Every structure is written in C-alpha cells, then in structure tokens.
N, C-alpha and C positions, 0 to 999 in steps of 0.2 A: 274457802278462808276469806272473811270480809278483810278488805285492805282500805286502809283511811288515807284520804288524799287533803289537798288544799280545798280546792274545788271541783265539783263534780256537776256536769252541764248534761243534762237530760233532754235529750232531744229527740220527738218522735217522727222528725224529716230531716236528715243529715245528707250533706254531700261531702267526701274527702277530697276532693279536687284531682281525682282519676277518674277520667271517662269511663271507664269499665265499670265503677263502681257506682251502681246506680243508687237513687235515694233512699235512704232506709233509717230504722230506728235506730240511734246509737244512744250510749253513756260515753262521756269523754271527761278523762281525768285529767287534773292539773296540779302539777306539784312544782313549786318554785320557779313559775313562769313558764315551766315547760310540760308538753304533753306526753304523759308517763302510761296512760292506758286508753284504749279504744275496745269498746265491748258493745256486742248487741244490747239494746236496751233493756229487753225484758229479762236477759239471763245474768245480766251483771250483779257482782257481789259488794261493787264499789262501794264506800261511804265518804263523807266529807265533814267538814267544819262549816262550809257554805255549799248549796246547791241551788244552780240556775235551772229552773222548770221553762223550756220552751212551749208554746201553746201551738196547737195543732195546724194554725194557719203561718207558722214561720219556718223556716229552714235554717239549719245552720250549716254555714259554709266556710271553709277556710278562708282568714284576710286576705283580700285581694293584694296583688302585688302589681303596680303600675311601673314599669320599666322604660317610659317615655314622658317625662315631666318637666318642662321649663321651669324653672324657680330661677326668677331673676334677679337674686340677692347674691352679693352686693353688686351695686352701681345702678342697677335700673327697679331698684324695690318699689317703686312706685307704680312699676307694672304687676308685678308678685314678687312676694318675700315668703320664706320658711314657714313664719306663723299662720297667714293667711291660706297659703296653699296646703298645709299639712291639716290645718282646721278643717277645708273643704274634703280633702281626702278620708278623714276619719267620720265625716258624715256620710260620706258615700260608700262605707264599709271596705276602706282601701288602707290597709296597716303597712304597707311597704311602698316606697318610691325610690325610684333612680332617678336621681336628678341629673339633666343634660348638661354639656359643656361650655355652650353659648348662650347669650342673652343675659350673662354677668359680666361685670368688670372687676378682675381679670378672668378672661376665658380660659378655662379650666385644662392648660395644655403643659402644665409643668407642676411638678410637686409643690413649689412655693405656691401656686395658685390654686392649688387644692388645698391647702392649709388654710388660706384666705377663707374660701368658700364654706371648709367645714368649721373654722370659727364663729361664722356668720351664721350657721344652721345650729349651732353649739347652744342649747336651751331655748331654743324657740320651737323646735319640732314636736307635734302632736303624733308622729307616728313615725317610724323607724326610716330612715332614710341610707341609701348608698350613692354612690357616684360614678357617672363615665367619665372619660376624660377625653381630650379633642386630638385628633391628628389633622395638621395643617402642614401646608410645605415646610419643610426642612425641622418637623418636630419628631418624626420617626427615631432619631438616637436616645430620645429621652423617654421613650415608652417604658424600657425594663425599669427604671426608677419609679413611674406613677405603678407600673404593677406590683411594684415590691411595695407600694405606700397603700395597695389595697384596693385599686378602682376595680369596678365591676368590669371593664374592657374600655375600648374606645369606638369613636364615632367622627366620621367625616362627612363631608359634602362633596358633589361632583360638579355642582354649578353655584351660585352665588347665594350665600347661605343669608344675605340681607344683614349681616354683621362683620363690617370691614376688618375686623380684628379675628375673623372667624374663614379665612379664604379656603376656596376648595383646593381639592388636589387633582393633577391631572393623573393620567393612567399608568404611569411610571410610577409616579409616587403612591397610588393605591396598592399595584402590585406589589412595592419596597413595604408599604406597610403590613399589608395581608404576610409576607414572609416574617415580617417581626412579630406580629400577633400568632402567628402559627407556631412560632418558637417559644412565646411567653404561654401558650395554651389557652388565651382569652379570644373573645369574639370583636370583631371589627363591622359596626354598625355603619350602614351606608344609606345617605340620603342620596336615592337613584333617581336623579333627574339629570340630563345633559342642558348643557345652555342652549336657551332659544338659539336658532340659526341667523337671526341678524340683531343689531344692535336696536333698530325699530321695534322690534317684537320683545327684547329686553328690556326696552323702557317705558312701554306703553300696554293699556288693555289688550292691544290687536284690533282686529275689525270687527266692528260692530258695537254698540254700546251694550252696557250693562253686563249681566253674567255671561251672556252668552259671548262674548267679545272676550273676556277674561279667558274664558274656558277654551276658545278658539286658538289664543294666543300661547298655550300650553297645552297642546295636543299629546297623548299618551303615547305617542311616537317617542317624546322625548324622555319619558320614562321607560318605554320597552327599550331602546336602545342603551340605557344606562344599567339597567337589568342585565343586560346581555353582557355587557363591558365587565360588572362584577362577576356574574359566572366564570368567564374567561379569566378573569384573575384569582379568582379561588380556585378554578380547576389546576393551574401553573404554579399556584403557592402550596396548595392543601391546607390555605388558612381558613378559619369559618367566618364567613362573610354573613350577615345578616341584614335583610333588605326592610328599612323601616317604612313604616306608614306606605302600604302598597296601596294605589287606588286604581290602576289598569288592569282590568281582568286578563288582558293579552299577556302578563307575565307569568302567567299561572302556569300554561305548558311548559314553559322555558325552565321555570323553578323544578316542575316534575321532572323534565326530561333531564337537568342537571343532575337531580338525586339519584337517578336511576345509573348515572355513571359513577357515583359516589362522590361529587362535588358535595363540599360540607357547605351549605347553604339554608339557612332558614328565612322566615319573614314574616310580617306582621300587618294587620291592618288597624282600622281605627271606628270607633262610634260612628263618627260622624259620615266615614264611606259605607257604613252598614246600615244608616237610617236616613239619611238625607240623600235627595237626587238633584240633578243638574235643574231638572223640569220644575221644580217648585223654588228655588232660589231666588230671592227678590232685592235682598238687602246684601250689604258686605259683612255682617256678622258671621255670614257663612262664608266668606273668602278665606281659603287655607291652599299649602304649597305642597305636595300636588293637588289638584282641585278636584271636589266631588263631582262625580260623572253621571251618567245617565242612569235609569232606573233598571234599564236591562244589564248594566254593567255590576250595578249592586247586586242584582241575584245571581251575577256570576262570583262574586266576592265571597258570597254564602256558601255558593258551593264548594268554593276552594276552601272554604273554613272546613265544611264537612267532611269533606275528603282528604283532608291533612294537608294540601299543597301551602296553606297558611297555618300558622304555627299558635300564632298568638293574637290576643287583641288588648290593645292599651290605648291610652287615652291620647296621646301627643297634646297634653296641655300646654298652650301655646298663648300667655293672656298678653294683654296690654291696653291700656288705656281706654275709655270710650272714645277720645278725640284721634287717635291713633286709629280707628275702623272707619274714620273719614264718609260719614253715610254719603251713598251714592256716587262716590270717586273710586271706582274699581282701581285705578292705578295708583292712587297713594294709600289704600286701607292696606292696615296689618294684615298679613296672611298668617293666620293662626286661629283656633279656634281653642276657647275654655270650656272644659267639659269635665274636669276629673271627679266634680262631686255627682254628675249625672251618669258616669261612665256605666255602672253596673246597669241601672233601670233602662238606659237606653238600648244595650245590648241585648238584654234581656226581654224588653217588649217585642224586639223583633225577633228574637229566637223562638218563643213561646208561640208566635203566629206563625212559625214555620214548623211546628212540633218538634222543637229543640230543646232539650232540659238541661236544668239546673247543674245537673252532673258534667255536661260537655261545658256550658258557661264557666263553672270551676275551673276547669280543666285549662281553658284558653285565657282566664284572667287572673287565675291564682299560680299553679303549678308553672305553668309554660314558661310565665316572664320569669319567676323566681330561677327555673331552671336556666334561662338564658343569662341572668344575672349573675350565677354561680353562687346562689344565697339558697344552702342546702336544708335550712331550718325553717325556711318561708314556703307557703304555698299548698301546703297538705295539711289534712288532719290525721298524723298519724304519730305513735310513740316517739319522742325523741325531737320531734318539730317546736318550736316556738307555739304558746299558747294564744295564735291570733285567730279571730272569729270574725266573722259577719252575719248577723242576724238577720233575716230576711223575710218580710211577707210577700211574696211573689206575685198574688192576686190583688193586693190593694192597689189599688188606682191613684194617681196625683195629679196636679196640674202644675206644672213647672211655672214657679212664680222668683222672678228673679230676686226678690226682697230675701229669700229664703236660703240663697246660695252664700257660700262662706269665702268664696275666692273673690280677690280685691276689687274687681270689676264687673260685677255680676251682670250689669246691663249689656254687656259684650255678647250673651247667649245666643246663638240662633234657635234655642228650642222655648224661648218663652211663651207660655199659653199651650204647649203641646202636653197632651194627656199621656203618661207613663203607667206601666205596672211594675211593681216592686219596690216595695218601701223600705229602707234599712232603718230596724229599729233599734239595732245595738251594734257596737266596733268593741271588740277586745283586743286588747295589745298586750301580750304576755300575762294573759289572765285578769288583767285589771281592765275596766271600763276606760275607752281612749275618748276623749272630748276637749271642748274647748276650755276647759277651768283649767286645767295645768298640763303644760307640756312634758309628756314620759318617754317622748321619742330617743332612739338611739341611732348614733352614726354607725353604720355598718363597714364591714370589709369584706371583699369576694371571700367566700370559703375556699380553703385549699383544695385542688384538685385530688 
C-alpha cells in the first residue's frame, strides 16, 4: 500500500545514529516535523508532496547534538550570543545545543536565572536549545526546582572555573550534589581538574615559555586526581557522574575499572583533543583547559573512543573576543576554543584517517549526547524522532577560512588554513531547512525518564 507523507528523503547513503547499523540506502518519511517511517530505499512504497533526493556523494545523518556549548548571553554577549552560536551550529550540521550554566550573567544556578537565559534565547535560536544548570557551594537545595523547570542536568567544577560567580565545589559538596542528582535521576557533569599545587602554578604559565610552560603548569596528574575523586563520589552515592572534556588518556583505565564495578560514570572528549597535538601548538588560539596534550596521548584518546571508554564527542565551544586570546601571553590568554561550526569535519577528518566510519561518528556526536541530555526525540533517524538531519558530503575537502565561520569571533580559531574533509551541504530542523534567514529553534526540556 502506498502511504503519503509531508516529506520523503531518498538517501542512497544514510546512517541512523546507531553504530551497529551500517551506512545503507534509506527512505525517510517526515510528517508534521516528525520522522514517521524509515525504510530500505529500493523497497519503499512511500510517496510525498515534497521529495528530497540526495546524491551519491552525500550521506544523510541525524542532526548533531552538541551537549557542551558556552553561549555567553546575557551578560557577555560580546563574546558570543544565541544568534551567532546557533547560526554556526546550523552551518555545521548541529540541530540541538545544550548551553552551559556559566560565562553568562547571571550564572544558571536558580530557576530565576534559568528564566533570564531562556528569555534571552527565545526568538534568536536557529537550532533547538536545552540548558544545563550549575552546582556551586550552597546551591544543592535548589536542584530539585531546577529539575522541575526542565534542565537537562547539572554541571560543577572542582577547580577555579575562571568565573568568580561560579566557584568550585569541594569533595563533600561534590558528594552531596551527586546524592541529590541521583534522587532526581539526572547526571552531574564535572570539570575534572584539581587545583594546581601552589599559588605560583595557579597564577602563572609555569616553568618555561610558550605552550610548553602552559602545559607543564597543568600536568595530567591534576586531571587524573580529579577523575579518581569523581569516581569515588559516584561509587558511594550511586549518582551518574559525567566527566567533561577528557584530555588525559591516563583517566581511561580508571573509568573502565569503575564501570566494571557498576559505578555510573560516563565521559566525553572534544575535537581539539582528537585533532591538535602539543607538539604543533604555537599560538594562544589553541589554549584551553584542560590542555591539549602530546600526539601519543591523542592516539590513546582515539583508542578510548573505539573501545567505548569514552562515550561521546562534543565541542566545548568556549568563545571569547580576539583581544582575550592575548597573542603571545599564555598567562593572560582566555582558555577556550571555538569550534562549533567545525566540530563534525574536524572529527570526521581524523576518524576517516583511522578507518572509522560515519555510523560510529554519528553515534558519538548525535545519539550519545542526546542520551546524556535526556533528549529522547533527538540524535537518531528513527520513527518518532524529530526530523533533524545533517546532509554531509564526506569526501569533499575544504580549507578552513575564518571569514566563512558564523561564530562571533572567527579569528580566534586555531584551525585557520587547515584542510578538512566533510562539507555540510544542508541542515534540516524538524523537517525544514535550518539557516541564517529565520530563527526556528525551540527551547527544550529534558524528556521524562
């Protein structure tokens, strides 16, 4: 029997967001902004008012979900705002962002602050946006109200966040927060670095000049100790702890051992840790925290993704003005990398060089972040999911030109002039093109458990 739908996408090549489902020809039906059928392309009986025919050099993917994005509006909109960040996301095949609770004013540690941020985003978003809330000293009693308001979960730091109004939590507060989030059924995201061992190390770039000095002042031991602390807190509370932006490969055996014990712990890494190496860094555009480490460490992170010790890849888009990158001054330079628009081609370029297919990349960058953020309708091409898609030409190369980037300060990219593979030819949000002409994004709540 022939079935009529609003939109039929005919894709000779498609991946669904499940790593176990290989690339294959699919017909995807969309009705009222929702995927209503997914069928083998050559056996489909679907018809539609509108048909999108993909070429054989294009792959249909689920829209990416980036669960680690710092949008600095309100308060620091000159660094980045919802309009510019979501335009960059749409240009990069991302259809859903989850905004971090700091780098805006006020920080998102109360329902009132969440409402301020939601009002700032409303009407400006070119993709869908959900929100994390923050945990700072004394804020744990307010977590239940934030959960009821629909946040995706919570985020805390174990060392200085760089934001005076978002101080770190101590070991007891971490455990208290994990007990609270366990009762709420929500994850606690943790920036896992312990404070430097001395005030001197905290204040300056450490021994030696340039990037080598910066890296020496932030050794992997700071990260390793923090990961061990988080694992212990998750062990005693039963809470779900998620380690953000893992840069130290030393943490991977600890994570694997904890999971074997039944500890609820997940972890992510980022395009910069999978692409850049300490040996090649020469300017402050690549400064971030925790830092990019050596080439051998990068390969071990890729191994951690392959074997499942790392669960997902997200951008940690951390924007700033060009002046804040303080060229040549590793002490003063802002520690963050803006890579929202480039996240997919950065990861895909490295993955294809290692024989990893797009099915696995989609699992890391679409399905897994959606699962972490509790967005059940996102990250997969499956009936009942939102009709969010990325159309990628995976073998098409391009050279990164800052003038073509949509985030607010494109000159801060460390990827200028780099040749990447994977051109995003279309981004589709809820069955309609997502682009700079009209903001169509929706503000999301976490799906009920």
